[in-house]
DOKEDREN-886640 format. One record per residue (C-alpha): residue in one letter; x, y, z; residue number from 1; chain. Coordinates in steps of 0.001 Angstrom, whole numbers, plus 500000, padded with zeros to 6 digits. Example, Ala and Ser with C-alpha at 12.3 -4.5 7.8 and 13.67 -1.06 7.14 Angstrom:
2
SITE/A/512300/495500/507800/1/A;
SITE/S/513670/498940/507140/2/A;
This chain:
73
SITE/M/470573/477231/511476/1/A;
SITE/L/473524/477976/509177/2/A;
SITE/N/472848/480415/506387/3/A;
SITE/T/474218/478994/503107/4/A;
SITE/T/473823/482229/501130/5/A;
SITE/P/476562/484635/502232/6/A;
SITE/N/475749/488286/502760/7/A;
SITE/L/477676/490200/500087/8/A;
SITE/A/478234/493094/502502/9/A;
SITE/D/480164/490701/504739/10/A;
SITE/P/483901/491533/504607/11/A;
SITE/F/484679/487799/504442/12/A;
SITE/A/482250/487070/501602/13/A;
SITE/M/485076/487108/499046/14/A;
SITE/L/486671/484224/500939/15/A;
SITE/I/483435/482296/501359/16/A;
SITE/A/481784/482754/497949/17/A;
SITE/P/484019/484601/495474/18/A;
SITE/E/481831/483710/492462/19/A;
SITE/Q/478769/485362/494004/20/A;
SITE/V/480743/488453/494947/21/A;
SITE/M/482214/488811/491452/22/A;
SITE/S/478793/488385/489821/23/A;
SITE/A/477349/491049/492149/24/A;
SITE/I/480198/493393/491176/25/A;
SITE/E/479559/492803/487474/26/A;
SITE/R/475820/493545/487885/27/A;
SITE/S/476351/496706/489929/28/A;
SITE/D/475087/499868/488225/29/A;
SITE/R/476882/502099/490719/30/A;
SITE/L/480239/500532/489951/31/A;
SITE/A/479593/500729/486197/32/A;
SITE/R/479011/504488/486473/33/A;
SITE/L/482321/505183/488209/34/A;
SITE/Q/484910/507115/486270/35/A;
SITE/R/487996/504997/485789/36/A;
SITE/R/491527/506283/485587/37/A;
SITE/V/494786/504415/485537/38/A;
SITE/Y/497476/505977/487670/39/A;
SITE/R/501048/504875/487168/40/A;
SITE/P/503077/506721/489796/41/A;
SITE/L/506221/504652/489288/42/A;
SITE/D/506520/505233/485543/43/A;
SITE/R/508363/508518/485892/44/A;
SITE/P/509934/510000/489026/45/A;
SITE/W/508549/513449/489808/46/A;
SITE/I/511220/514262/492374/47/A;
SITE/P/514682/514576/490828/48/A;
SITE/V/517204/512167/492305/49/A;
SITE/R/520373/513805/493563/50/A;
SITE/G/523228/511518/494485/51/A;
SITE/S/522806/507944/495558/52/A;
SITE/A/522325/505913/498676/53/A;
SITE/A/526103/505374/498857/54/A;
SITE/D/526637/509163/498905/55/A;
SITE/F/524137/509517/501747/56/A;
SITE/D/525769/506689/503685/57/A;
SITE/S/529214/508240/503329/58/A;
SITE/E/527881/511612/504558/59/A;
SITE/I/526453/509936/507646/60/A;
SITE/D/529705/508043/508284/61/A;
SITE/V/531842/511208/508266/62/A;
SITE/E/529644/513068/510756/63/A;
SITE/M/531172/513915/514120/64/A;
SITE/D/531126/511228/516771/65/A;
SITE/V/528759/511781/519656/66/A;
SITE/P/530661/511984/522966/67/A;
SITE/D/530006/509335/525591/68/A;
SITE/L/527999/511016/528342/69/A;
SITE/S/527571/507987/530554/70/A;
SITE/D/528428/508153/534267/71/A;
SITE/E/530999/505378/533931/72/A;
SITE/A/533705/507688/532517/73/A;
């Protein structure tokens, strides 16, 4: 027999019955008591940027060539 009421603890319940999941979230006392904070990590860079990607690429390009150590030489 197929159960028509999805279990809300089912990880696929949001795909099967999103309205029921959202209503359960809205009624949840535990979720209502959570402290909410908005983090915006991309608003301001914390690590100072030195140079650019082009500078890094040029540094890599001028590095010494690695000698060929194959047996064919």
